C-alpha positions in Angstrom: 3.6 25.6 9.7 6.6 23.6 10.0 7.7 20.9 7.4 6.4 18.3 9.8 3.3 19.4 10.9 2.4 19.7 6.8 3.8 16.4 5.9 1.5 14.7 8.9 -1.5 16.5 7.3 -0.6 15.5 3.8 -0.1 12.2 5.0 -3.3 12.5 6.9 -5.0 13.9 3.6 -3.8 11.2 1.3 -4.8 8.0 3.3 -8.3 9.1 4.0 -8.7 9.7 0.6 -7.4 6.6 -0.7 -9.5 4.8 2.2 -12.5 6.5 1.1 -12.1 5.9 -2.8 -12.2 2.4 -1.8 -15.8 2.7 0.2 -13.8 1.5 3.1 -14.6 2.8 6.5 -11.7 3.0 8.6 -12.2 -0.5 10.8 -11.8 -2.0 7.2 -8.7 -0.4 6.7 -7.3 -1.2 10.2 -8.1 -4.4 9.9 -7.0 -5.1 6.4 -3.3 -3.0 7.9 -3.4 -5.1 10.9 -3.3 -1.9 13.0 -5.6 -0.7 15.4 -8.9 1.5 14.5 -7.6 4.1 17.3 -4.1 4.5 15.7 -5.7 4.8 12.1 -7.9 7.3 13.3 -5.1 9.5 15.4 -3.3 9.1 11.9 -6.1 10.8 10.0 -7.2 13.2 12.1 -3.8 14.8 11.3 -2.8 16.6 14.8 0.9 17.0 13.4 2.7 14.0 14.7 4.1 11.7 12.3 3.1 8.1 12.3 6.0 5.5 12.2 7.3 4.5 8.9 6.1 0.6 10.0 3.0 1.8 10.2 2.9 4.0 7.2 4.0 0.5 5.1 1.5 -1.6 6.9 -1.3 1.2 5.4 -0.1 1.2 2.1 0.9 -2.4 1.8 -3.3 -2.6 3.1 -4.3 -0.3 -0.3 -1.8 -1.6 -2.4 -0.1 1.8 -2.9 3.5 2.4 -2.9 4.8 4.4 0.4 5.7 7.9 -1.6 2.0 7.9 -2.6 1.0 8.4 0.9 3.7 10.3 1.9 3.4 12.7 -1.4 7.3 12.8 -1.6 8.6 12.3 -5.1 8.7 8.2 -6.5 12.0 6.8 -6.6 13.0 5.8 -10.5 11.8 2.5 -11.0 12.5 -0.1 -14.5 9.3 -0.5 -16.5 9.3 -4.2 -15.3 8.8 -3.4 -11.8 6.1 -1.1 -12.6 4.1 -3.4 -14.5 4.7 -6.3 -11.8 3.3 -3.8 -9.2 0.1 -2.9 -12.0 -0.3 -6.4 -11.8 -0.6 -6.8 -8.2 -2.6 -3.9 -7.7 -5.2 -5.0 -10.1 -5.1 -9.1 -9.3 -3.2 -9.1 -5.8 -6.7 -9.5 -4.1 -7.6 -12.5 -6.1 -3.9 -13.9 -5.7 -4.5 -13.8 -2.1 -7.6 -15.8 -1.6 -6.5 -18.7 -3.6 -5.0 -21.4 -1.1 -1.4 -21.4 -0.5 -0.7 -24.4 -3.2 -2.4 -22.3 -6.0 -0.6 -19.3 -4.8 2.8 -21.1 -5.2 2.1 -23.0 -8.4 1.4 -19.2 -9.8 4.5 -18.1 -8.0 6.3 -20.6 -10.0 4.9 -20.4 -13.1 5.3 -16.1 -13.1 8.8 -17.4 -12.7 9.4 -19.4 -15.4 7.7 -16.9 -17.5 10.8 -14.0 -16.0 13.3 -16.5 -16.9 12.2 -17.4 -20.6 11.5 -13.9 -21.2 15.0 -12.9 -20.8 16.3 -14.9 -23.8 
């Protein structure tokens, strides 16, 4: 089996597992990712065709995971602060995204001020 086919199958398996662990069907993930259900279905079939990076990023964003979690590659080294930010967004991202834009802006401003205060 070629590396490309194996990689496509890994991506297919990982996306399907992540989708199912959230209790989502393909239509829900496709909608959240802003892609067609047909495109997602083809990716999940894992027929050896490699999805584009654009599609993979959309899916990763919808699932609130890093791209390497989908591809199965080694993660890039990230700072502890960045990892905490990611964990926070995974936990609270849906809540924040559901807030009105003014409230989102207020929270962002508060987070930026908190970063500045804690840098000292």
